[in-house]
ZANUBA-411338 format. One record per residue: chain; x, y, z of N, C-alpha, C, O in turn. Coordinates in steps of 0.05 Angstrom, whole numbers. Layout:
! residues N
   ch     n.xx     n.yy     n.zz    ca.xx    ca.yy    ca.zz     c.xx     c.yy     c.zz     o.xx     o.yy     o.zz
    A        X        Y        Z        X        Y        Z        X        Y        Z        X        Y        Z
...
This chain:
! residues 255
   ch     n.xx     n.yy     n.zz    ca.xx    ca.yy    ca.zz     c.xx     c.yy     c.zz     o.xx     o.yy     o.zz
    A     -843     -245     -278     -821     -254     -261     -815     -283     -268     -833     -300     -268
    A     -790     -288     -272     -781     -315     -279     -777     -331     -253     -759     -325     -237
    A     -794     -352     -249     -791     -369     -225     -781     -397     -232     -785     -415     -216
    A     -769     -399     -255     -759     -426     -263     -738     -436     -244     -734     -461     -243
    A     -724     -418     -230     -702     -428     -212     -714     -444     -189     -699     -459     -176
    A     -740     -442     -184     -752     -457     -162     -753     -487     -167     -755     -503     -149
    A     -752     -494     -192     -752     -523     -199     -725     -536     -198     -722     -560     -201
    A     -704     -520     -192     -677     -531     -190     -671     -542     -162     -675     -527     -143
    A     -661     -566     -160     -654     -577     -134     -632     -560     -120     -631     -558      -96
    A     -615     -548     -137     -593     -531     -125     -605     -508     -110     -593     -499      -90
    A     -627     -497     -119     -640     -475     -105     -649     -483      -77     -644     -468      -58
    A     -661     -506      -75     -672     -515      -49     -649     -523      -30     -650     -518       -6
    A     -628     -535      -41     -604     -541      -25     -591     -516      -14     -584     -514        9
    A     -589     -496      -32     -578     -470      -24     -595     -457       -2     -584     -445       17
    A     -622     -459       -5     -640     -447       15     -636     -460       42     -634     -446       62
    A     -636     -487       42     -633     -501       68     -606     -495       81     -604     -490      105
    A     -585     -497       65     -558     -492       75     -555     -463       85     -544     -458      107
    A     -565     -444       70     -563     -416       77     -580     -410      102     -571     -394      119
    A     -603     -422      104     -620     -418      128     -606     -428      153     -606     -415      173
    A     -594     -452      151     -579     -463      174     -556     -445      182     -551     -440      205
    A     -542     -434      162     -519     -416      168     -529     -390      180     -516     -379      198
    A     -551     -380      170     -562     -355      181     -570     -359      210     -566     -340      226
    A     -581     -382      217     -589     -387      245     -564     -389      262     -564     -377      284
    A     -543     -403      253     -518     -405      268     -506     -377      272     -497     -370      294
    A     -505     -361      250     -493     -334      252     -510     -316      269     -501     -294      277
    A     -536     -323      274     -553     -307      290     -552     -313      320     -565     -300      336
    A     -535     -332      328     -533     -339      356     -523     -316      372     -534     -310      393
    A     -502     -302      362     -492     -279      377     -513     -257      379     -514     -242      399
    A     -530     -254      359     -552     -235      360     -572     -242      382     -581     -224      397
    A     -579     -267      384     -598     -276      405     -586     -271      433     -600     -262      451
    A     -560     -277      436     -547     -272      462     -549     -243      470     -556     -236      493
    A     -542     -225      451     -543     -196      457     -571     -187      463     -575     -172      482
    A     -590     -196      447     -618     -187      452     -628     -197      479     -642     -183      493
    A     -620     -222      487     -629     -233      513     -618     -216      535     -632     -211      555
    A     -592     -208      533     -580     -191      554     -594     -164      556     -600     -155      577
    A     -599     -152      533     -611     -125      532     -640     -126      541     -649     -108      556
    A     -655     -147      533     -683     -149      540     -686     -154      570     -705     -145      583
    A     -666     -167      582     -667     -172      611     -666     -147      628     -672     -148      652
    A     -657     -125      616     -656      -99      631     -683      -86      632     -687      -66      646
    A     -703      -96      617     -729      -84      616     -748      -97      636     -743     -119      645
    A     -770      -84      642     -791      -97      658     -802     -121      643     -801     -122      618
    A     -812     -140      658     -822     -165      646     -842     -161      624     -842     -175      604
    A     -859     -141      627     -881     -136      608     -870     -127      581     -884     -129      561
    A     -846     -115      580     -836     -104      555     -816     -122      542     -807     -116      519
    A     -808     -144      554     -787     -161      543     -796     -174      517     -780     -176      498
    A     -821     -183      516     -831     -195      491     -830     -176      468     -823     -183      446
    A     -836     -150      473     -835     -130      452     -806     -126      443     -800     -122      419
    A     -787     -127      462     -759     -123      455     -749     -146      437     -734     -141      418
    A     -757     -171      444     -749     -193      427     -760     -190      399     -746     -193      379
    A     -786     -184      397     -799     -181      371     -788     -158      355     -781     -162      331
    A     -785     -134      367     -775     -111      353     -746     -115      345     -737     -107      324
    A     -730     -126      364     -702     -131      358     -697     -149      335     -681     -143      317
    A     -711     -171      334     -708     -191      312     -720     -180      286     -711     -186      264
    A     -743     -166      289     -755     -153      265     -735     -133      253     -733     -131      228
    A     -722     -118      270     -701      -99      260     -679     -114      246     -668     -105      226
    A     -671     -137      258     -649     -153      246     -658     -162      218     -642     -161      199
    A     -683     -171      216     -692     -181      190     -693     -159      169     -684     -162      147
    A     -704     -136      177     -706     -113      158     -678     -104      150     -673      -98      127
    A     -660     -103      170     -632      -94      164     -619     -112      144     -606     -103      125
    A     -622     -138      147     -609     -157      129     -621     -157      102     -607     -159       82
    A     -648     -153      100     -661     -152       74     -652     -127       59     -647     -127       35
    A     -651     -104       74     -642      -79       61     -614      -81       51     -607      -72       29
    A     -596      -95       67     -569      -99       58     -567     -117       33     -551     -113       15
    A     -585     -137       33     -586     -155       10     -595     -140      -15     -585     -146      -37
    A     -613     -122      -12     -623     -106      -35     -603      -86      -45     -605      -76      -67
    A     -582      -82      -29     -561      -63      -38     -534      -78      -39     -515      -71      -26
    A     -534     -100      -55     -511     -117      -57     -486     -101      -66     -464     -106      -57
    A     -490      -83      -85     -467      -67      -95     -455      -51      -72     -431      -47      -72
    A     -472      -41      -53     -461      -27      -30     -445      -45      -12     -424      -38       -2
    A     -455      -70       -8     -441      -89        8     -414      -96       -4     -394      -98       10
    A     -414     -101      -30     -389     -107      -44     -369      -84      -41     -345      -87      -38
    A     -380      -60      -43     -363      -36      -40     -351      -33      -13     -330      -20      -10
    A     -364      -44        8     -353      -42       35     -327      -56       38     -311      -50       55
    A     -322      -76       21     -297      -91       23     -274      -78        8     -251      -87       10
    A     -280      -57       -7     -259      -43      -22     -243      -25       -2     -254      -13       16
    A     -216      -24       -6     -199       -8       12     -207       22       12     -211       33      -10
    A     -209       34       35     -214       63       37     -188       78       40     -184      100       28
    A     -169       67       56     -143       80       60     -124       58       70     -132       36       76
    A      -98       65       70      -78       47       79      -64       58      104      -57       81      105
    A      -62       40      124      -48       49      149      -18       51      144       -6       33      132
    A       -6       73      153       22       76      150       38       57      167       27       46      187
    A       63       52      161       81       35      176       76        6      173       94      -10      169
    A       50       -2      175       44      -31      173       34      -38      145       30      -62      139
    A       29      -18      128       21      -22      100       -3      -41       98       -2      -61       84
    A      -25      -34      112      -49      -50      112      -73      -34      103      -77      -12      113
    A      -88      -45       84     -112      -32       74     -134      -34       95     -138      -54      108
    A     -150      -13       97     -173      -12      115     -198       -6       98     -199       13       83
    A     -218      -24      101     -243      -20       86     -265      -11      104     -262       -9      128
    A     -288       -4       92     -312        4      108     -321      -19      126     -329      -14      149
    A     -320      -43      116     -327      -66      132     -309      -69      156     -319      -76      178
    A     -283      -64      153     -265      -66      175     -272      -45      197     -271      -52      221
    A     -279      -21      189     -286        0      208     -311       -7      223     -313       -3      247
    A     -331      -18      209     -356      -26      222     -352      -48      242     -362      -48      264
    A     -337      -69      234     -331      -91      251     -315      -82      276     -320      -91      298
    A     -295      -64      271     -279      -55      293     -296      -39      314     -294      -44      338
    A     -313      -21      304     -330       -5      322     -350      -23      336     -354      -19      360
    A     -362      -42      322     -381      -60      335     -367      -78      356     -379      -83      377
    A     -343      -87      350     -329     -104      369     -322      -89      394     -325      -99      416
    A     -312      -64      391     -306      -48      415     -331      -42      431     -330      -42      456
    A     -353      -37      417     -378      -32      432     -386      -57      448     -394      -55      471
    A     -385      -80      436     -392     -105      450     -374     -110      474     -383     -117      496
    A     -347     -106      470     -328     -110      492     -335      -91      515     -335      -99      539
    A     -340      -65      509     -346      -45      529     -372      -52      543     -374      -50      568
    A     -392      -59      528     -419      -65      539     -417      -89      558     -427      -89      580
    A     -404     -111      549     -402     -135      565     -385     -130      590     -392     -140      611
    A     -363     -115      587     -346     -108      611     -362      -92      631     -360      -98      655
    A     -378      -73      622     -394      -57      640     -414      -74      655     -418      -71      679
    A     -428      -92      640     -448     -109      652     -436     -128      672     -447     -133      694
    A     -413     -140      665     -399     -158      684     -391     -144      709     -394     -154      731
    A     -380     -120      706     -372     -104      729     -395      -97      747     -394      -98      771
    A     -418      -91      734     -442      -85      749     -451     -108      766     -461     -105      789
    A     -449     -132      755     -457     -156      770     -437     -165      791     -445     -177      811
    A     -412     -159      787     -392     -167      806     -388     -147      829     -385     -155      852
    A     -389     -121      822     -383     -100      841     -407      -83      848     -407      -71      870
    A     -427      -82      831     -450      -64      836     -468      -74      858     -469      -98      863
    A     -481      -56      871     -500      -62      893     -527      -68      881     -531      -64      857
    A     -545      -78      898     -572      -84      888     -586      -59      879     -601      -59      860
    A     -581      -36      894     -593      -11      886     -582       -1      860     -597       10      844
    A     -556       -6      855     -544        1      829     -556      -14      806     -561       -4      785
    A     -560      -40      811     -572      -57      790     -600      -49      785     -609      -49      762
    A     -615      -41      806     -643      -32      802     -644       -6      787     -661       -2      770
    A     -624       12      792     -623       37      778     -617       33      749     -628       46      731
    A     -599       14      743     -592        8      715     -616       -3      701     -622        5      678
    A     -631      -21      714     -655      -32      702     -676      -10      698     -690      -10      677
    A     -679        8      717     -699       29      715     -692       48      692     -709       60      679
    A     -665       52      688     -656       71      667     -660       60      639     -659       75      620
    A     -664       34      636     -667       22      610     -696       26      601     -715       21      615
    A     -699       35      576     -725       38      564     -727       22      539     -706       14      527
    A     -751       15      531     -754       -1      507     -741       12      483     -728       -2      466
    A     -744       38      480     -733       52      457     -703       51      457     -691       45      436
    A     -690       55      480     -660       54      481     -650       26      475     -631       22      460
    A     -664        6      486     -655      -22      481     -658      -29      452     -640      -41      440
    A     -680      -22      439     -684      -29      411     -664      -14      393     -654      -26      374
    A     -657       11      400     -637       26      384     -610       12      386     -596       10      366
    A     -602        4      410     -577      -10      413     -577      -36      398     -557      -44      385
    A     -599      -51      399     -601      -76      384     -599      -70      354     -585      -85      340
    A     -612      -49      344     -611      -43      316     -582      -36      307     -573      -44      285
    A     -568      -21      324     -540      -13      317     -522      -38      315     -506      -40      297
    A     -525      -56      334     -509      -81      333     -518      -99      311     -502     -115      301
    A     -544      -97      303     -554     -114      281     -538     -108      255     -534     -125      239
    A     -530      -83      252     -515      -75      228     -489      -91      227     -481     -102      206
    A     -476      -93      250     -450     -108      252     -456     -138      248     -442     -151      232
    A     -476     -149      262     -481     -177      260     -492     -185      232     -488     -208      223
    A     -504     -166      219     -516     -172      192     -495     -174      170     -499     -187      150
    A     -472     -160      174     -452     -159      153     -443     -187      145     -444     -194      121
    A     -435     -203      164     -425     -230      158     -446     -247      145     -441     -262      126
    A     -471     -246      156     -492     -263      146     -499     -255      117     -504     -273      100
    A     -499     -229      111     -506     -220       84     -484     -227       65     -490     -236       42
    A     -459     -223       72     -437     -230       55     -436     -260       50     -430     -269       28
    A     -443     -276       71     -445     -305       67     -468     -312       47     -464     -329       30
    A     -490     -298       50     -513     -304       32     -506     -297        3     -513     -312      -15
    A     -493     -274       -1     -485     -266      -28     -466     -287      -40     -467     -292      -64
    A     -448     -298      -24     -429     -317      -34     -441     -345      -39     -429     -360      -55
    A     -463     -351      -27     -474     -378      -29     -497     -381      -49     -500     -402      -61
    A     -512     -360      -52     -536     -362      -69     -535     -341      -91     -523     -319      -88
    A     -547     -348     -114     -547     -329     -137     -573     -313     -138     -573     -290     -147
    A     -595     -325     -129     -621     -312     -131     -627     -295     -106     -624     -306      -83
    A     -635     -271     -109     -641     -253      -87     -664     -264      -71     -664     -262      -46
    A     -684     -276      -84     -707     -287      -70     -699     -309      -51     -710     -311      -29
    A     -679     -325      -58     -670     -347      -41     -656     -335      -16     -660     -344        6
    A     -640     -314      -20     -626     -301        2     -647     -289       22     -644     -293       46
    A     -666     -275       11     -687     -262       29     -703     -284       43     -708     -281       67
    A     -710     -305       29     -726     -327       42     -710     -339       65     -721     -345       86
    A     -684     -344       61     -667     -355       82     -666     -337      106     -667     -346      129
    A     -663     -311      101     -662     -292      123     -688     -292      139     -688     -292      164
    A     -711     -291      125     -737     -290      138     -742     -315      155     -751     -314      178
    A     -736     -339      143     -739     -364      158     -722     -365      183     -730     -373      204
    A     -696     -357      179     -678     -357      202     -687     -339      224     -685     -346      248
    A     -697     -315      217     -706     -296      238     -731     -307      252     -734     -303      276
    A     -749     -320      238     -773     -332      250     -764     -354      270     -776     -356      292
    A     -745     -370      262     -735     -391      281     -722     -378      306     -727     -387      328
    A     -707     -357      301     -694     -343      324     -715     -330      342     -712     -328      366
    A     -737     -320      329     -758     -307      345     -771     -327      364     -778     -321      386
    A     -775     -352      354     -786     -373      371     -767     -380      394     -775     -386      416
    A     -741     -380      387     -721     -389      407     -712     -368      426     -703     -373      449
    A     -714     -342      418     -703     -320      434     -715     -317      461     -701     -315      481
    A     -742     -318      463     -755     -314      489     -748     -336      509     -741     -330      532
    A     -751     -362      502     -743     -383      521     -714     -380      530     -707     -385      553
    A     -696     -374      511     -668     -370      518     -664     -347      537     -649     -349      557
    A     -678     -325      532     -677     -302      549     -687     -308      577     -675     -299      597
    A     -709     -323      579     -720     -330      605     -701     -348      620     -698     -346      645
    A     -689     -367      606     -670     -385      618     -646     -370      629     -637     -375      652
    A     -635     -351      613     -613     -335      622     -620     -318      646     -604     -314      664
    A     -644     -307      646     -653     -290      668     -657     -306      694     -652     -295      716
    A     -665     -331      692     -670     -348      716     -644     -356      729     -643     -360      753
    A     -623     -359      713     -598     -370      724     -575     -349      721     -566     -344      699
    A     -567     -337      743     -546     -316      742     -520     -326      729     -506     -311      716
    A     -513     -351      734     -488     -361      722     -490     -362      691     -470     -358      678
    A     -514     -368      681     -518     -368      652     -515     -339      641     -506     -335      619
    A     -525     -320      656     -523     -292      648     -494     -284      646     -486     -270      627
    A     -478     -292      666     -449     -286      665     -436     -300      641     -418     -288      628
    A     -445     -324      636     -434     -339      613     -441     -325      586     -424     -323      568
    A     -466     -315      585     -474     -301      561     -458     -275      557     -451     -268      534
    A     -452     -261      579     -436     -237      577     -408     -244      568     -395     -228      554
    A     -397     -266      578     -371     -275      569     -371     -281      539     -351     -276      525
    A     -393     -292      529     -396     -297      500     -394     -271      485     -381     -269      464
    A     -407     -250      496     -406     -224      482     -377     -213      481     -369     -201      462
    A     -362     -217      503     -334     -210      503     -319     -225      481     -303     -213      467
    A     -324     -251      480     -311     -267      459     -318     -258      431     -300     -256      414
    A     -343     -253      427     -352     -244      400     -341     -217      393     -332     -212      371
    A     -340     -199      413     -329     -172      408     -299     -174      401     -290     -160      383
    A     -285     -191      416     -256     -194      410     -252     -206      382     -234     -198      367
    A     -269     -225      374     -267     -237      348     -273     -216      326     -260     -216      305
    A     -292     -198      331     -298     -177      311     -275     -158      308     -268     -150      285
    A     -262     -150      330     -239     -132      329     -216     -146      314     -202     -134      298
    A     -212     -172      320     -191     -187      306     -196     -189      276     -178     -186      260
    A     -222     -194      269     -229     -196      241     -224     -169      227     -216     -168      204
    A     -230     -147      241     -226     -121      229     -196     -116      224     -188     -102      206
    A     -179     -129      241     -150     -126      237     -139     -148      219     -114     -151      216
    A     -157     -162      205     -150     -183      186     -136     -207      199     -120     -221      187
    A     -142     -211      225     -133     -235      239     -157     -254      240     -176     -249      255
    A     -156     -274      224     -179     -292      221     -180     -313      244     -161     -329      247
    A     -202     -312      259     -207     -333      279     -230     -350      268     -252     -340      265
    A     -225     -375      262     -246     -392      250     -272     -392      267     -271     -396      291
    A     -295     -386      254     -320     -385      268     -326     -412      282     -339     -412      303
    A     -317     -434      269     -323     -460      281     -311     -463      309     -323     -474      327
    A     -287     -452      313     -274     -452      339     -290     -437      360     -294     -446      382
    A     -300     -413      351     -315     -396      370     -341     -410      378     -348     -411      401
    A     -356     -421      358     -381     -434      364     -377     -460      380     -394     -467      396
    A     -355     -474      374     -350     -498      390     -344     -491      419     -354     -504      438
    A     -328     -470      424     -322     -461      451     -348     -452      465     -352     -459      489
    A     -366     -438      451     -391     -430      463     -408     -454      470     -420     -455      491
    A     -410     -472      451     -427     -496      455     -417     -513      477     -432     -523      493
    A     -390     -517      479     -379     -533      500     -383     -520      528     -389     -534      547
    A     -380     -493      529     -385     -479      554     -414     -482      563     -419     -486      587
    A     -433     -481      544     -461     -484      551     -466     -513      561     -481     -517      580
    A     -453     -532      548     -456     -560      556     -446     -564      585     -459     -577      601
    A     -422     -553      592     -411     -555      619     -429     -541      639     -434     -552      661
    A     -439     -518      631     -457     -503      650     -483     -518      654     -494     -517      676
    A     -493     -531      633     -518     -547      636     -513     -570      656     -531     -576      672
    A     -490     -583      655     -483     -604      674     -481     -592      702     -491     -605      721
    A     -470     -568      705     -468     -556      732     -496     -550      743     -501     -554      766
    A     -514     -539      726     -541     -533      735     -556     -558      742     -571     -559      762
    A     -552     -580      727     -565     -606      733     -555     -616      760     -571     -626      776
    A     -528     -615      765     -517     -625      790     -527     -608      813     -532     -618      835
    A     -528     -581      809     -538     -564      830     -567     -569      837     -575     -569      860
    A     -584     -574      817     -612     -581      821     -615     -607      837     -632     -609      854
    A     -598     -627      831     -600     -652      845     -591     -650      874     -602     -662      891
    A     -571     -632      879     -562     -628      906     -584     -615      923     -588     -621      946
    A     -598     -596      910     -620     -582      925     -643     -601      930     -657     -599      951
    A     -648     -619      912     -671     -638      915     -665     -660      934     -683     -673      944
    A     -639     -666      939     -631     -688      956     -637     -682      985     -629     -661      995
    A     -652     -700     1000     -658     -695     1028     -632     -695     1045     -614     -710     1040
    A     -632     -679     1066     -609     -678     1084     -613     -698     1106     -634     -698     1120
    A     -594     -716     1111     -594     -736     1132     -576     -727     1154     -552     -724     1150
    A     -588     -723     1178     -572     -714     1201     -560     -738     1216     -573     -759     1217
    A     -537     -734     1226     -523     -755     1242     -515     -742     1268     -509     -718     1270
    A     -514     -759     1289     -506     -748     1315     -529     -746     1334     -550     -759     1330
    A     -526     -729     1354     -546     -727     1376     -573     -716     1366     -593     -719     1380
    A     -573     -702     1342     -598     -690     1333     -612     -707     1313     -634     -700     1303
    A     -601     -730     1306     -613     -748     1287     -634     -765     1300     -636     -765     1325
    A     -650     -779     1285     -671     -796     1296     -659     -817     1313     -670     -825     1334
    A     -635     -828     1305     -623     -850     1320     -611     -840     1346     -608     -856     1365
    A     -605     -814     1348     -592     -804     1372     -612     -795     1393     -604     -787     1415
    A     -637     -796     1386     -657     -787     1406     -664     -809     1426     -680     -805     1444
């Protein structure tokens, strides 16, 4: 095996850049896994994080090993009449994944806004580790497409692509559980995460229709929303910690 490419600075720059991009592109994956793992009993959530991200890593490596298949996904399968637009396998996968995310997020938001406590308990009881992992694996296919196509476009060596994917998944594995616990502790963050899934699903459907929404805009909107919500949580915590001073006949001065 020729490992001479390891001595090239371009290889290491590509590895660092690609790893950073893989982590950024994995944010939507972490959000989805956090939401799905939250439906499980506490004892099984760690397994859901590990199995979900392990499935993501395996899926991306398998897709990388079948680069010709990935390239073939971008080839037109048929042309839509009247609008004269080509549709590829990638478009169909993104469209189906986007609709699934929109439907899933809408159902979860409705459950939290309109559902009763007993309904929420029934939904949680109906979730099993196997079902959650299967749903995560199906969405991993959609989430993996962009990251794999990005990897193929940025690096020439397969070993560099696989290494970037493995490092990124390990970083996400460390971050996923704390993020999931934070989302579970704060209901407003959970609603925000579900809104992110709606946004990501809409972006996937738009991309399938060849309507390009720059990823930077989406991640900036998500980051800014998290920043504002962090300020709200901080302000709420300070209000709860602040002692209440009574005035009037029931205060110390009025006695």
